[in-house]
C-alpha positions as CSV (number, residue, x, y, z in Angstrom):
1,M,0.0,0.0,0.0
2,A,2.9,2.4,0.7
3,R,1.5,4.7,3.4
4,W,3.3,7.0,5.8
5,R,2.3,9.0,8.9
6,L,3.9,12.5,9.1
7,T,5.6,13.4,12.3
8,C,6.4,17.0,11.4
9,G,5.5,19.6,8.8
10,H,6.4,18.8,5.2
11,Y,6.1,20.7,1.9
12,L,5.0,18.0,-0.5
13,K,3.9,18.0,-4.1
14,T,0.5,16.5,-4.1
15,I,-2.1,15.2,-6.5
16,P,-4.1,17.1,-7.4
17,P,-1.5,19.8,-7.7
18,V,-1.7,23.1,-5.9
19,F,-1.2,26.3,-7.8
20,W,-0.3,29.9,-6.7
21,E,-1.5,32.6,-9.0
22,Y,0.1,35.9,-9.6
23,K,-2.1,38.6,-11.2
24,E,-1.0,41.9,-12.7
25,I,-2.0,44.4,-15.4
26,D,0.4,44.7,-18.3
27,R,1.5,48.4,-18.5
28,N,1.9,48.3,-22.3
29,T,-1.4,46.6,-23.2
30,G,-3.6,47.3,-20.2
31,K,-4.7,43.6,-20.1
32,N,-4.8,41.3,-17.1
33,V,-1.9,38.8,-17.0
34,V,-2.2,35.7,-14.8
35,R,0.7,33.5,-14.1
36,R,0.3,30.2,-12.3
37,F,3.0,28.3,-10.6
38,E,2.7,24.8,-9.2
39,V,3.8,24.8,-5.5
40,P,4.2,22.2,-2.8
41,T,1.6,21.9,-0.1
42,L,2.4,22.5,3.6
43,L,1.1,19.5,5.5
44,D,1.5,19.9,9.2
45,P,0.5,17.1,11.6
46,N,0.4,19.6,14.5
47,D,-2.4,21.5,12.8
48,P,-5.8,19.7,13.4
49,G,-7.1,21.3,10.2
50,D,-4.6,19.1,8.2
51,W,-5.5,15.8,9.8
52,N,-7.1,13.3,7.4
53,H,-7.6,10.4,9.9
54,R,-9.3,11.1,13.2
55,D,-10.5,9.0,16.1
56,G,-13.6,9.9,18.0
57,F,-11.6,11.5,20.9
58,G,-10.2,14.6,19.3
59,N,-7.0,12.9,18.2
60,G,-5.8,12.6,14.6
61,E,-2.9,12.0,12.3
62,L,-1.8,13.0,8.8
63,V,-1.3,10.0,6.4
64,V,0.2,10.3,3.0
65,A,0.7,7.7,0.2
66,H,2.1,7.2,-3.2
67,E,-0.3,7.3,-6.2
68,G,-2.1,4.0,-6.7
69,K,-0.6,2.6,-3.6
70,T,-3.5,3.1,-1.1
71,E,-7.0,1.8,-0.6
72,F,-8.0,4.7,1.7
73,T,-9.7,7.6,0.1
74,K,-8.7,10.0,2.8
75,D,-5.0,9.6,2.3
76,I,-3.2,12.5,0.6
77,I,-1.3,11.4,-2.5
78,F,2.2,12.8,-2.8
79,L,4.9,12.8,-5.4
80,G,8.6,12.2,-4.7
81,P,10.6,10.2,-2.2
82,P,9.7,9.8,1.5
83,T,11.7,11.6,4.2
84,P,13.2,10.5,7.5
85,D,10.3,12.2,9.3
86,M,7.7,9.9,7.7
87,V,6.8,6.8,9.7
88,P,6.0,3.8,7.4
89,L,2.7,2.2,8.1
90,D,3.0,-0.9,6.0
91,K,5.6,-3.3,4.6
92,E,5.8,-1.7,1.2
93,A,6.4,1.7,2.7
94,E,9.2,0.2,4.9
95,E,10.9,-1.2,1.8
96,I,10.7,2.1,0.0
97,S,12.0,4.1,3.0
98,A,14.8,1.6,3.5
99,G,15.9,2.3,-0.1
100,Y,16.2,6.0,0.6
101,A,17.7,5.6,4.1
102,K,21.3,5.7,2.8
103,N,20.7,9.3,1.7
104,W,19.3,10.4,5.1
105,K,22.6,10.5,6.9
106,H,23.4,13.7,8.7
107,P,25.8,15.8,6.6
108,I,28.6,15.4,9.3
109,E,28.1,11.7,9.5
110,S,28.3,11.4,5.7
111,L,31.9,12.8,5.6
112,S,34.6,10.1,5.3
113,D,36.7,9.6,8.3
114,R,39.9,10.6,6.4
115,Y,38.3,13.9,5.4
116,A,37.0,14.6,8.9
117,D,40.5,13.8,10.4
118,G,42.1,16.2,7.9
119,I,39.7,18.9,9.0
120,M,40.4,18.3,12.7
121,E,44.2,18.3,12.1
122,S,44.1,21.6,10.2
123,M,41.9,23.1,12.9
124,Q,44.4,22.0,15.6
125,K,47.3,23.5,13.7
126,E,45.5,26.8,13.3
127,M,44.6,26.9,16.9
128,A,48.2,26.2,17.9
129,S,49.5,29.0,15.7
130,V,46.9,31.4,17.2
131,M,47.9,30.4,20.8
132,S,51.6,30.8,20.1
133,K,51.0,34.3,18.7
134,S,48.9,35.3,21.7
135,N,51.7,34.4,24.2
136,Q,54.2,36.8,22.5
137,P,54.3,40.3,23.8
138,S,52.9,42.8,21.3
139,S,54.7,46.0,20.6
140,I,52.6,48.9,19.3
141,E,54.6,51.5,17.4
142,G,54.9,54.7,19.3
143,F,53.5,53.3,22.5
144,S,56.5,54.0,24.7
145,E,56.6,57.7,23.5
146,L,52.9,58.0,24.3
147,M,53.4,56.7,27.8
148,A,56.3,59.1,28.4
149,A,54.2,62.0,27.2
150,M,51.3,61.0,29.4
151,T,53.6,60.7,32.5
152,T,54.9,64.2,31.9
153,I,51.3,65.6,31.5
154,M,50.2,63.9,34.7
155,K,53.1,65.4,36.6
156,Q,52.3,68.9,35.3
157,N,48.6,68.4,36.2
158,A,49.6,67.4,39.7
159,E,51.7,70.6,40.1
160,L,49.0,72.8,38.8
161,L,46.4,71.3,41.0
162,A,48.7,71.6,44.0
163,K,49.3,75.3,43.3
164,L,45.6,76.0,42.8
165,A,44.6,74.2,45.9
166,N,47.1,75.8,48.2
167,P,49.5,78.4,46.9
168,L,51.8,77.5,49.8
169,M,52.2,73.9,48.6
170,Q,55.1,72.8,46.3
171,V,55.6,69.6,44.4
172,Q,58.9,68.0,45.1
173,P,61.0,66.4,42.2
174,N,60.0,62.9,43.5
175,G,56.4,63.7,43.1
176,T,55.4,64.4,46.7
177,I,53.8,67.6,47.9
178,A,55.4,69.6,50.6
179,S,54.3,72.9,52.2
180,V,56.4,76.0,51.9
181,Q,57.1,78.1,55.0
182,R,56.3,81.7,54.6
183,R,59.0,84.1,55.5
184,A,58.1,87.1,57.5
């Protein structure tokens, strides 16, 4: 029979096909232009409106089948191969799904071991080179001159602040502040 139950949403080409229409008015002729495109149908088992098989207790499921492979009139006929998220409901569906299962590997799992090892090795080399560069001290051009200029400016600012705060205070060469005795 080749029937499957959907476990998550799928965009499937169905029979009868679903079309999307685009309408516009041609600027040159002034006539209506209608373009039709065949599009896949969204079938979502989480949407009760899409269920095609229901029990009497408010539960339901979405069942799809290949053309000519079902005896149930409620099944939705779809074109194309099954996906990993389709649960086979009969022996024929299991055989068809098994034929496509080799294509359902995760992209990482499908990489050969040698290729994956090469990627890991190159990543480790790159990481080692980055780590070795980060341990070396970096020298920025002109940084020492900038620090010397900032130190000079800070000393000058300290002297000015000391003079403004108390004209009787004087900054010593070692950077300390001392009071000056007034002579009478």
